Structure formats: structure tokens, C-alpha cells
N, C-alpha and C positions, 0 to 999 in steps of 0.2 A: 505493501502499501502505499502511502504519498509519505516522506516523509517531515513535511509539511501543510497544513492549509492551506485550500488554495484561495488564492483570490478573489477580495469579495464579488461575483455573478459569472469564473470565467467555472466551470466544465473541462473538469480531467478526464481522461480514458482511462477504466481501471483494468486492470488484467481479472479476468472473465472467472475465479476461480477471486474473486476477491467480490467485484463482482456481483454473483450468488452468493458470497456471507456474509457481509450487503444486504441485500434482500431479505434472506432467511433470518439474518438480525433486525433487520427493520420489523418483517413481518410479523414476529414472533412479538414485538416490545407492540406494536398494535393493534394483537388481536387483544396484547393482555390489559391495554389503552381500555380495549372495547369492549371488554366479557369479565372480568375479574372483581366478582363484589366488593371485595378489600381495594383501600385505602394504603397503604405504602405500599405494592407491587405497584398498584397503578403510577402512581408516584416515580418509584426508579425505571419505570418502562416509560416514562418522559426522559426522564436523565439521560438513558438508554439511546432514544432515539435525540437527546441533543448532542451528545458525545460524537457518535457515528457526521452526524451531520458536521461538527466541527472538522471533521477529522479528513473527511473528502469532498465537502462544500454541498453545493447545488443539484450537481452530482447526483449524488445521491435520492434526489428527491423524482427525478426521472427515470427510477427503476420502476421498470416496467411484473409491475404483483404478477401471481399467478392466473387473475384474472380478466392479463389485457389488461390492468388501467398501471398509470404511471404513479409511481408511489406516493408522490402527494397529492392525493385522491381519496386516500381511506384515512390515511395520514388528516390532511383536515374535516372530515365530517369527525371523525372522531374528539380532535380537539372544540369543535364547533358541541356538541355532546358535553366533551367535560366543563368548556367555560356557560354553559348553559344550566348547568349540574340536574342533566338525563342521561349520563351513563349511571352502565350499574354501580361503579360504585355507590356513586351519590347517590341514586334510586333504591336502592337493598336497604341502604340509613336511617332514609329520612319514615321507612316502615317501623323502624324502632323507634317507637321512642322515652326511648334513654338519653337525655339531653346530659352529657357530660360531659367536662374538658375533651379530653379523649379524641371525643371524636370530631368535637375545629379543632384541634392540633393537625388534627388526619387530613380536614378539610384545608385547610395552612397549606398543610405540608405541600395536597394535588395539590390546588390554586399556586403555587410558588411555580409547582417545578413546569404545571401552565405555560406559565410567564417567561420561562428559562425558554422552553420551551420555547414559542413566536420567539421570541428577543432572540432567539440562536437562528432559528427556517427568516430571520429579518436581517441579519447579520449578513446571510451566506446570497441572498438573492438580489 
């Protein structure tokens, strides 16, 4: 893979093996963000996506998924869900009437990770 992150807006050519590894990793993280019912793993998945995008830049968003979409499409969909508090990890806790500080901390962790990821996306474009 690249030794230094590419410049803003610059798309680099990835080795096919690196591209496949990024595709699998990004798809797994996006799936976790979309389907996991726990907030901590969702926050960590956001961080994982952010780390990959920081390393490979905008090309990470153009990788084609198994269902023939550019990686940015499912990523934007799940980020929109998270921002609107409609992701599984956010909806599941709304049904639990336990309003404690731990849940507020986890809400903060998720939203902080989402905002950081959006910042990373803005920096790479």
C-alpha cells in the first residue's frame, strides 16, 4: 500500500490485492455500522473506515462493492442513518427505557466517531 496518504482529491492506483483487502475491510465496517446493535462496535467501525480512507484517500470511496455500487453509496446511506439516529444501535436502545449515563456516553462515542469520519471524508475529497 501507499507509504504516505495521497493528496486531497488525488486518486491513486491500488495493487489488486490491496484493493480487495480494502474492499473487504470497508464492506465489513459498513455492514457493522449498519447492522450492529451495540454502539461501541459501531463507533469502532467508523474509526476503521476513517483510518482506511486516511491511508488510501479518495480511491477508497470508488472501490466497487459486491453488489456493483461504489463504496461511497452504502457509506453515505449508513452515515445518514447514524446522523438521523435510525441505525440499529440507536433504535435498539430507544426501546429500552433505561436512561442512564452509560447510554449517553455511548451516544456521544457514536456521534463523535461519525463526525470524525465525515471530517476525514471532507479532507480526502
